[in-house]
N, C-alpha and C positions, 0 to 999 in steps of 0.2 A: 503494500500499499503505500501512495506517495507519503512522504514526509511533509508537513506543513507547519507553518506559525501562523498561528491569528493576531495579527498585528492591532486588533482594536476589537476588545472587548469591554464589557461591563458587569460589576456586580453590586447590588444594593440591598439595603434593609429600610425602606420605608420610615419604620418607626424610629430611626435614628434620627429624623426630622429637619435635616437639610437640603432636601431635594427640592427645592421651590416647584421646578417645572412638571414634576409626577405629581399632576391633580387628577383625583377622584373623578370632580365635578365636570372633566374634558373628557367626552364620550372616545375620543379618537385614543387618550391616553390611558384610559383607565383599565385596558387588558394588563399595563406595566406595572400598575400601583399593587405590587406583591413583591415578597422575596427572589432575588434572582442571586444563588449563589453558588459555590463551586461546585455542591454536588448536583447541582440542577444542569450544570454546564459540561462536565467531565463526561458523562456517557456520550454525548455529541462529539467533544472531541477524541474520545476513543475510536468510535466508531468511523472517523473519518481522516484519522491519522495526522492527527494536528498534534504536536509533540510537545509545542509549548504556547503561550497567549502572551500579548501585553495589555495590561489592566489600564481602562481610562477612567479619568475621574468623570464623576458625573454629578458633582455640587461643586459650588464655588466657596470651599470650606476647608482648611487645613484640617479639621477635625475629621473629614471625610478622606483625606490622603492618609492619616494614622490608620483608619479602619481597612484602607486596600493593603496599606503594608503589611498588618497584620494578617491579612488573607494570603498575602502574599510569600510570607514566612512561614505559613503554615502549609500552603501547596506547592510543590513543585512546579506543576504546571504552569504557575504565573511565572513567567522570567524576568517581567520588568514591569513597574509599575509608573504612570504619567499622571501625576498630582495638580494639584491648585496652589498657587501663593499668587498674590495679589503684587504683581509686578511695577504697580505704582505707589507701594507704601513705602515709608522709611525703614520697616522691618524686611523688608522682601530679602537682603542679603543673609541676615542671621536664619531666617525661614527655610532658604534652599541651603545654606551650607548645614543646618539641622539635620535635613530630609536628607542630603546628600550622603551622609553616613551608614544610611543603609544600602547594601549591596545591590539590592532591587528596585530603587528608585533611580528612574531614568530621563525625567524629564517634568514638562508642566505643560499645561493645557488651557489658558485665559479665557475660554467661553466667549471668544469674541462676538459668537453671531447674537448673543442675547445680551450684549451691554447696548446701552441706549446710544450712544457716539459711534458711528461707523467709521470715525478717523481716529478711535481710541490707539490703537496698534502703532499708528504712526507717529503720535505725539504725547502719550502719556508715561509708558513704562519708563521707570527712573534707570540710568545710564548703568548706575552701579550693579543693577539687578540682573541687566543684559550682560554687562562684565563678568558678574559672577557666573550666570549660566555656561558661558564658554568656559570659564575659568574651572568649572567644575566636572566639566565634559557633560554636561546636560544637554537633552534636547528641547525642541520646542515644537509642541503640536498645534497646528491653526487651524481651529473649528471656526471655518468663516463660509459665508456666501458667496456668491458673485459680485454682489455690491461692495465686498470689504477687499476684493483683489487688487485695486489701484493704491489704496492704503497699505496692504501687507506688502507690495511690490518697492514703496518708499522706504518704508522700515526695513526690509531685508537688503538692501541695497546700502544702508548706513552700517550693516551689521554683517559684514561677508563671511564672518569666521561660525555664524550661528547657526548648526545644523536645524533645517525645519523639514516637517513634512505638514502637509496640506490634508487634512481629513475628508475623506468623504468627495472627494474631486471639487469642495468648494460647493457640495450641493447643485450641480447646474440644474438647467429646466430638461430633465429626461423625458424624452418623448414629445421634445419642440425642437428637433435639431434643426429645423429649416427657418426658425425664427430669429429675430435680431440680436435678442436676448440671448441665444445660444452661441451667435458670432461672435458675441460681444465678452462671453465668458470663455469662448475658443482661443481668441484673441488675448486676452488677460492669461489665461495658464500658459501659454505658450512664452509671454513674458518672463513669467517667474518662473518655468523650467530653463530659460536661458541663465538663470544663476545656478551655478553648482551645488550650492549648497542645498538645493531643494528638492525632497523627495515629496511623493504622492500617492497617496493611498486607494486602491480600487476596494473601494468598503462603501456603504451605506447609499448604494445608488438605487437598489430594489424600492427602497422607502420614497425616494423621491421619483419614482415612476407615476403612470397614472393608475389610477385604482382600476383599470380595466386589466392592467400587467401585474397586480398583487394576487398572489397565491397560483399564477399560472406563469409557469418556466419559459414555455415558449414565446408567450408573448412577452415577457419580461425582457427575454434575449433580444428581440427585435428592437425593444426601446431602450435597452441599454448598450448595444453595440455601437451606434452611433456617437456614443460618449467613449466607450474605450478606445476608437481608432484614434481619436486626437489625442489623447492621454501618451497611449503606446508611441506616436510620430514624435509628441513633445518632449517625453519624458525617459523612452526606451526602456528597456525590462530593469536593466540595472537599478534604476530611481522608482521604481513601483513598487508596490507591495500590496498583498492581499490581508482584508480583514473582514471580519463578520458583521460587525457591530451589534451584536447579540448582546442583550436580548431585547433591543429595538428591532432588529431585523425580523421579529417575531409579528410585527404588527402588518408585515408585507407579505412573509413566506417563513419556511424553516431553514434550518441550517445544513440542510441536505440540499433543498433548493438552491439555496446560493451558492454552495458548491458548484451543482450542476451549470447554474449560469454562469458562474465565472469561467468552469472548465470550456463552456461553449466559445469564449472570449481568447482565455491564455492556452487553450488547446491547440491552435495554429502556429503555436511557436516552437522553436526547436527546444529538445530537451533543457539543454543550459539555460536557455531563455526564461523556459518555464520555471526552472529551478530557481532562478532571482524572484519572480513575483511571488510563488510559492512560500520561500523561506529564505533565501539569500538577502533580499535588500533588506527585511527586518530584522534580521540577524545583525547584520552588519550596522546598522543606522542606529539600532537601539544598545549594539554591544553585548548581544545576548550568550549564552553558554555554547559552543560548539559542540559538546558531546551530544 
């Protein structure tokens, strides 16, 4: 069975109380308002040859990062944790230094898509916090939407030594590849891909597809392939990594279905190129164990 690394998954326990976006009164999100923990994911990982995962933050609190690091310590399958720190805070450097003492702490994700200021990333992070990320060998996950890409580009041009990965390909308008919005996304992503420190995750795209594509792999493949092709052209296999976005994935389909959808795109590459997508890029980017 193919060995994979899932570069993007979540665990949460809503009773902890800091997941502001997880609202039971929002019908589309209600199925996610329950515990999603290692015992729920590990059977899926074993069934599909996923040897390690990267656990992503889902709350804008340092307490949640501590919760994730505890889970990572207890479960070998979690190879790395990407947490949250307020990069605009005077305490950011101290927080990063403290978290970086844990061997599985790999970087931060400031949830840019949820901030009220679309230009936050280009203006608000403290220089000493970004310098600390670089000094500590940490990575930056950019949770953005297409409207944030110009600001992200300005930020990254100022910090060429900061390793960055764009989550979920910036959530493009899947299924609307003839639109002006899609053309703008493609142009902006190509500009970001021209910066050598930028990688991109092939993840989260089933959920961005039209409702008609949810829970139907064949329809989803037709919707997602026009996104996959420019990503491959711009980033190449060595800077693309596969991730599931589980359990958010379950709103659109299941783990096996997302792997099948991904195989429909990735399977056209050579064996060595596929190895980058399924495993190698994530392993290198996050500095995961090679055993």
